[in-house]
PyMOL Python script that loads the backbone (N, CA, C, O; Angstrom):
from pymol import cmd

cmd.read_pdbstr("""\
ATOM      1  N   MET A   1      52.408 -55.126   4.224  1.00  0.00           N
ATOM      2  CA  MET A   1      51.291 -55.802   3.933  1.00  0.00           C
ATOM      3  C   MET A   1      51.136 -57.236   4.012  1.00  0.00           C
ATOM      4  O   MET A   1      51.971 -58.026   3.571  1.00  0.00           O
ATOM      5  N   THR A   2      50.083 -57.554   4.566  1.00  0.00           N
ATOM      6  CA  THR A   2      50.091 -58.803   5.381  1.00  0.00           C
ATOM      7  C   THR A   2      48.942 -59.516   4.652  1.00  0.00           C
ATOM      8  O   THR A   2      47.827 -58.999   4.713  1.00  0.00           O
ATOM      9  N   TYR A   3      49.099 -60.534   4.041  1.00  0.00           N
ATOM     10  CA  TYR A   3      47.740 -61.094   3.483  1.00  0.00           C
ATOM     11  C   TYR A   3      47.177 -62.005   4.107  1.00  0.00           C
ATOM     12  O   TYR A   3      47.996 -62.689   4.721  1.00  0.00           O
ATOM     13  N   THR A   4      45.751 -62.445   4.275  1.00  0.00           N
ATOM     14  CA  THR A   4      45.423 -63.421   4.620  1.00  0.00           C
ATOM     15  C   THR A   4      44.167 -64.378   3.919  1.00  0.00           C
ATOM     16  O   THR A   4      43.325 -63.822   3.215  1.00  0.00           O
ATOM     17  N   HIS A   5      44.127 -65.519   4.114  1.00  0.00           N
ATOM     18  CA  HIS A   5      42.867 -66.526   3.177  1.00  0.00           C
ATOM     19  C   HIS A   5      41.413 -65.779   4.214  1.00  0.00           C
ATOM     20  O   HIS A   5      41.309 -65.468   5.401  1.00  0.00           O
ATOM     21  N   LEU A   6      40.694 -65.740   3.299  1.00  0.00           N
ATOM     22  CA  LEU A   6      39.474 -65.552   4.047  1.00  0.00           C
ATOM     23  C   LEU A   6      38.733 -67.042   4.521  1.00  0.00           C
ATOM     24  O   LEU A   6      38.814 -68.119   3.930  1.00  0.00           O
ATOM     25  N   THR A   7      37.945 -66.710   5.858  1.00  0.00           N
ATOM     26  CA  THR A   7      38.199 -68.179   6.387  1.00  0.00           C
ATOM     27  C   THR A   7      36.289 -68.796   5.544  1.00  0.00           C
ATOM     28  O   THR A   7      35.640 -68.132   4.735  1.00  0.00           O
ATOM     29  N   THR A   8      36.069 -69.574   5.869  1.00  0.00           N
ATOM     30  CA  THR A   8      34.762 -70.650   5.271  1.00  0.00           C
ATOM     31  C   THR A   8      33.654 -69.312   6.141  1.00  0.00           C
ATOM     32  O   THR A   8      33.093 -68.559   5.345  1.00  0.00           O
ATOM     33  N   ASP A   9      33.443 -69.116   7.271  1.00  0.00           N
ATOM     34  CA  ASP A   9      32.704 -68.211   7.847  1.00  0.00           C
ATOM     35  C   ASP A   9      32.691 -66.657   7.341  1.00  0.00           C
ATOM     36  O   ASP A   9      31.673 -65.971   7.436  1.00  0.00           O
ATOM     37  N   GLU A  10      33.591 -66.296   6.940  1.00  0.00           N
ATOM     38  CA  GLU A  10      33.648 -65.209   6.178  1.00  0.00           C
ATOM     39  C   GLU A  10      32.764 -64.938   4.785  1.00  0.00           C
ATOM     40  O   GLU A  10      32.046 -63.994   4.455  1.00  0.00           O
ATOM     41  N   LEU A  11      33.244 -66.562   3.909  1.00  0.00           N
ATOM     42  CA  LEU A  11      32.618 -66.513   2.850  1.00  0.00           C
ATOM     43  C   LEU A  11      31.329 -66.962   3.049  1.00  0.00           C
ATOM     44  O   LEU A  11      30.691 -66.945   1.996  1.00  0.00           O
ATOM     45  N   VAL A  12      30.871 -67.253   3.747  1.00  0.00           N
ATOM     46  CA  VAL A  12      29.398 -67.648   3.992  1.00  0.00           C
ATOM     47  C   VAL A  12      28.602 -66.332   4.405  1.00  0.00           C
ATOM     48  O   VAL A  12      27.449 -66.046   4.083  1.00  0.00           O
ATOM     49  N   MET A  13      29.531 -65.559   5.234  1.00  0.00           N
ATOM     50  CA  MET A  13      28.868 -64.007   5.550  1.00  0.00           C
ATOM     51  C   MET A  13      28.621 -63.052   4.106  1.00  0.00           C
ATOM     52  O   MET A  13      27.776 -62.171   3.948  1.00  0.00           O
ATOM     53  N   ILE A  14      29.741 -63.583   3.042  1.00  0.00           N
ATOM     54  CA  ILE A  14      29.555 -62.486   2.000  1.00  0.00           C
ATOM     55  C   ILE A  14      28.187 -63.202   1.402  1.00  0.00           C
ATOM     56  O   ILE A  14      27.255 -62.427   1.185  1.00  0.00           O
ATOM     57  N   GLU A  15      28.006 -64.391   1.158  1.00  0.00           N
ATOM     58  CA  GLU A  15      26.832 -64.898   0.573  1.00  0.00           C
ATOM     59  C   GLU A  15      25.679 -64.730   1.418  1.00  0.00           C
ATOM     60  O   GLU A  15      24.539 -64.591   0.974  1.00  0.00           O
ATOM     61  N   ALA A  16      25.929 -64.743   2.423  1.00  0.00           N
ATOM     62  CA  ALA A  16      23.983 -64.057   3.202  1.00  0.00           C
ATOM     63  C   ALA A  16      23.655 -62.394   2.856  1.00  0.00           C
ATOM     64  O   ALA A  16      22.575 -61.870   2.583  1.00  0.00           O
ATOM     65  N   TYR A  17      25.461 -61.589   3.019  1.00  0.00           N
ATOM     66  CA  TYR A  17      25.091 -60.444   2.834  1.00  0.00           C
ATOM     67  C   TYR A  17      24.599 -60.061   1.109  1.00  0.00           C
ATOM     68  O   TYR A  17      23.791 -59.287   0.595  1.00  0.00           O
ATOM     69  N   TYR A  18      25.372 -60.856   0.719  1.00  0.00           N
ATOM     70  CA  TYR A  18      25.056 -60.812  -1.153  1.00  0.00           C
ATOM     71  C   TYR A  18      23.057 -61.127  -1.299  1.00  0.00           C
ATOM     72  O   TYR A  18      22.295 -60.359  -1.887  1.00  0.00           O
ATOM     73  N   HIS A  19      22.804 -61.909  -0.872  1.00  0.00           N
ATOM     74  CA  HIS A  19      21.356 -62.548  -0.947  1.00  0.00           C
ATOM     75  C   HIS A  19      20.651 -61.517  -0.436  1.00  0.00           C
ATOM     76  O   HIS A  19      19.670 -61.283  -1.141  1.00  0.00           O
ATOM     77  N   GLN A  20      20.784 -60.523   0.868  1.00  0.00           N
ATOM     78  CA  GLN A  20      20.443 -59.488   1.241  1.00  0.00           C
ATOM     79  C   GLN A  20      19.986 -58.310   0.639  1.00  0.00           C
ATOM     80  O   GLN A  20      18.989 -57.659   0.949  1.00  0.00           O
ATOM     81  N   ASN A  21      21.071 -58.017  -0.545  1.00  0.00           N
ATOM     82  CA  ASN A  21      21.464 -56.627  -1.376  1.00  0.00           C
ATOM     83  C   ASN A  21      22.518 -55.548  -0.797  1.00  0.00           C
ATOM     84  O   ASN A  21      22.571 -54.367  -1.138  1.00  0.00           O
ATOM     85  N   ILE A  22      23.196 -56.077  -0.024  1.00  0.00           N
ATOM     86  CA  ILE A  22      23.496 -55.544   1.240  1.00  0.00           C
ATOM     87  C   ILE A  22      25.216 -54.862   0.457  1.00  0.00           C
ATOM     88  O   ILE A  22      26.168 -55.569   0.124  1.00  0.00           O
ATOM     89  N   ALA A  23      25.107 -53.088   0.339  1.00  0.00           N
ATOM     90  CA  ALA A  23      26.808 -53.028  -0.990  1.00  0.00           C
ATOM     91  C   ALA A  23      27.591 -53.562  -0.512  1.00  0.00           C
ATOM     92  O   ALA A  23      27.571 -53.807   0.694  1.00  0.00           O
ATOM     93  N   VAL A  24      28.763 -54.002  -1.497  1.00  0.00           N
ATOM     94  CA  VAL A  24      30.075 -54.304  -1.445  1.00  0.00           C
ATOM     95  C   VAL A  24      30.555 -53.376  -0.532  1.00  0.00           C
ATOM     96  O   VAL A  24      30.951 -53.617   0.608  1.00  0.00           O
ATOM     97  N   THR A  25      30.502 -52.331  -1.079  1.00  0.00           N
ATOM     98  CA  THR A  25      31.504 -51.482   0.469  1.00  0.00           C
ATOM     99  C   THR A  25      31.195 -51.819   1.389  1.00  0.00           C
ATOM    100  O   THR A  25      32.152 -51.989   2.144  1.00  0.00           O
ATOM    101  N   THR A  26      29.815 -52.150   2.012  1.00  0.00           N
ATOM    102  CA  THR A  26      29.379 -52.244   3.253  1.00  0.00           C
ATOM    103  C   THR A  26      29.878 -53.521   4.002  1.00  0.00           C
ATOM    104  O   THR A  26      30.153 -53.777   5.174  1.00  0.00           O
ATOM    105  N   ILE A  27      29.878 -54.239   2.782  1.00  0.00           N
ATOM    106  CA  ILE A  27      30.190 -55.989   3.282  1.00  0.00           C
ATOM    107  C   ILE A  27      31.785 -55.849   3.561  1.00  0.00           C
ATOM    108  O   ILE A  27      32.264 -56.396   4.554  1.00  0.00           O
ATOM    109  N   SER A  28      32.573 -55.127   2.690  1.00  0.00           N
ATOM    110  CA  SER A  28      33.941 -55.089   2.998  1.00  0.00           C
ATOM    111  C   SER A  28      34.122 -54.498   4.088  1.00  0.00           C
ATOM    112  O   SER A  28      35.069 -55.096   4.599  1.00  0.00           O
ATOM    113  N   ALA A  29      33.659 -53.335   5.066  1.00  0.00           N
ATOM    114  CA  ALA A  29      33.729 -52.675   6.051  1.00  0.00           C
ATOM    115  C   ALA A  29      33.095 -53.601   6.948  1.00  0.00           C
ATOM    116  O   ALA A  29      33.447 -53.296   8.087  1.00  0.00           O
ATOM    117  N   ARG A  30      32.392 -54.503   6.960  1.00  0.00           N
ATOM    118  CA  ARG A  30      32.169 -55.285   7.795  1.00  0.00           C
ATOM    119  C   ARG A  30      32.968 -56.271   8.542  1.00  0.00           C
ATOM    120  O   ARG A  30      33.154 -56.447   9.747  1.00  0.00           O
ATOM    121  N   LEU A  31      33.478 -56.989   7.249  1.00  0.00           N
ATOM    122  CA  LEU A  31      34.458 -58.567   7.266  1.00  0.00           C
ATOM    123  C   LEU A  31      35.888 -57.840   7.449  1.00  0.00           C
ATOM    124  O   LEU A  31      36.790 -58.454   8.019  1.00  0.00           O
ATOM    125  N   LYS A  32      36.126 -56.319   6.886  1.00  0.00           N
ATOM    126  CA  LYS A  32      37.735 -55.766   7.552  1.00  0.00           C
ATOM    127  C   LYS A  32      38.373 -56.533   6.303  1.00  0.00           C
ATOM    128  O   LYS A  32      39.337 -57.182   6.710  1.00  0.00           O
ATOM    129  N   HIS A  33      38.214 -56.665   5.157  1.00  0.00           N
ATOM    130  CA  HIS A  33      38.760 -56.866   3.613  1.00  0.00           C
ATOM    131  C   HIS A  33      38.310 -55.972   3.014  1.00  0.00           C
ATOM    132  O   HIS A  33      37.518 -55.078   3.312  1.00  0.00           O
ATOM    133  N   SER A  34      38.996 -56.305   1.876  1.00  0.00           N
ATOM    134  CA  SER A  34      39.004 -55.106   0.645  1.00  0.00           C
ATOM    135  C   SER A  34      37.826 -55.276   0.005  1.00  0.00           C
ATOM    136  O   SER A  34      37.094 -56.250   0.182  1.00  0.00           O
ATOM    137  N   ARG A  35      37.521 -54.036  -1.007  1.00  0.00           N
ATOM    138  CA  ARG A  35      35.947 -54.349  -1.845  1.00  0.00           C
ATOM    139  C   ARG A  35      36.435 -55.364  -2.842  1.00  0.00           C
ATOM    140  O   ARG A  35      35.605 -56.244  -3.070  1.00  0.00           O
ATOM    141  N   MET A  36      37.720 -55.476  -3.578  1.00  0.00           N
ATOM    142  CA  MET A  36      38.444 -56.142  -4.628  1.00  0.00           C
ATOM    143  C   MET A  36      38.135 -58.029  -4.033  1.00  0.00           C
ATOM    144  O   MET A  36      37.922 -58.948  -4.824  1.00  0.00           O
ATOM    145  N   THR A  37      38.195 -58.185  -2.497  1.00  0.00           N
ATOM    146  CA  THR A  37      38.651 -59.532  -2.244  1.00  0.00           C
ATOM    147  C   THR A  37      36.948 -59.539  -2.140  1.00  0.00           C
ATOM    148  O   THR A  37      36.534 -60.678  -2.360  1.00  0.00           O
ATOM    149  N   VAL A  38      35.869 -58.582  -1.867  1.00  0.00           N
ATOM    150  CA  VAL A  38      34.767 -58.818  -2.021  1.00  0.00           C
ATOM    151  C   VAL A  38      34.124 -59.465  -3.279  1.00  0.00           C
ATOM    152  O   VAL A  38      33.594 -60.569  -3.403  1.00  0.00           O
ATOM    153  N   TYR A  39      34.347 -58.332  -4.297  1.00  0.00           N
ATOM    154  CA  TYR A  39      33.704 -58.879  -5.374  1.00  0.00           C
ATOM    155  C   TYR A  39      34.652 -60.021  -6.102  1.00  0.00           C
ATOM    156  O   TYR A  39      34.122 -60.814  -6.880  1.00  0.00           O
ATOM    157  N   ASN A  40      35.906 -60.074  -5.858  1.00  0.00           N
ATOM    158  CA  ASN A  40      36.444 -61.337  -6.516  1.00  0.00           C
ATOM    159  C   ASN A  40      35.192 -62.822  -6.121  1.00  0.00           C
ATOM    160  O   ASN A  40      34.474 -63.455  -6.895  1.00  0.00           O
ATOM    161  N   VAL A  41      35.371 -62.941  -4.669  1.00  0.00           N
ATOM    162  CA  VAL A  41      34.428 -63.568  -4.402  1.00  0.00           C
ATOM    163  C   VAL A  41      32.927 -63.886  -4.808  1.00  0.00           C
ATOM    164  O   VAL A  41      32.371 -64.951  -4.542  1.00  0.00           O
ATOM    165  N   MET A  42      32.458 -63.033  -5.354  1.00  0.00           N
ATOM    166  CA  MET A  42      30.706 -63.053  -5.819  1.00  0.00           C
ATOM    167  C   MET A  42      30.921 -63.057  -6.965  1.00  0.00           C
ATOM    168  O   MET A  42      30.013 -63.556  -7.631  1.00  0.00           O
ATOM    169  N   SER A  43      32.107 -62.558  -7.721  1.00  0.00           N
ATOM    170  CA  SER A  43      32.556 -63.265  -9.240  1.00  0.00           C
ATOM    171  C   SER A  43      32.557 -64.491  -9.664  1.00  0.00           C
ATOM    172  O   SER A  43      32.113 -65.181 -10.582  1.00  0.00           O
ATOM    173  N   SER A  44      33.377 -64.577  -8.442  1.00  0.00           N
ATOM    174  CA  SER A  44      33.853 -66.340  -8.718  1.00  0.00           C
ATOM    175  C   SER A  44      32.687 -67.486  -8.210  1.00  0.00           C
ATOM    176  O   SER A  44      32.822 -68.610  -8.693  1.00  0.00           O
ATOM    177  N   THR A  45      31.749 -67.304  -7.429  1.00  0.00           N
ATOM    178  CA  THR A  45      30.674 -67.982  -6.891  1.00  0.00           C
ATOM    179  C   THR A  45      29.576 -67.375  -7.159  1.00  0.00           C
ATOM    180  O   THR A  45      28.825 -68.350  -7.155  1.00  0.00           O
ATOM    181  N   PHE A  46      28.848 -66.398  -7.415  1.00  0.00           N
ATOM    182  CA  PHE A  46      27.834 -65.878  -7.412  1.00  0.00           C
ATOM    183  C   PHE A  46      27.406 -66.238  -9.139  1.00  0.00           C
ATOM    184  O   PHE A  46      26.336 -65.847  -9.604  1.00  0.00           O
TER     185      PHE A  46
END
""", "prot")
cmd.dss("prot")
cmd.show_as("cartoon", "prot")
cmd.util.cbc("prot")
cmd.orient("prot")
């Protein structure tokens, strides 16, 4: 399994999607990262 860090662009996109009330499953599918990754970013940032 390969691990990669989120880019700054991906972090900005997660924040924008969050403010648009888009579901975590949709965000993770669009960015091709796991739901847990998106949840971790949201919980540590917002």
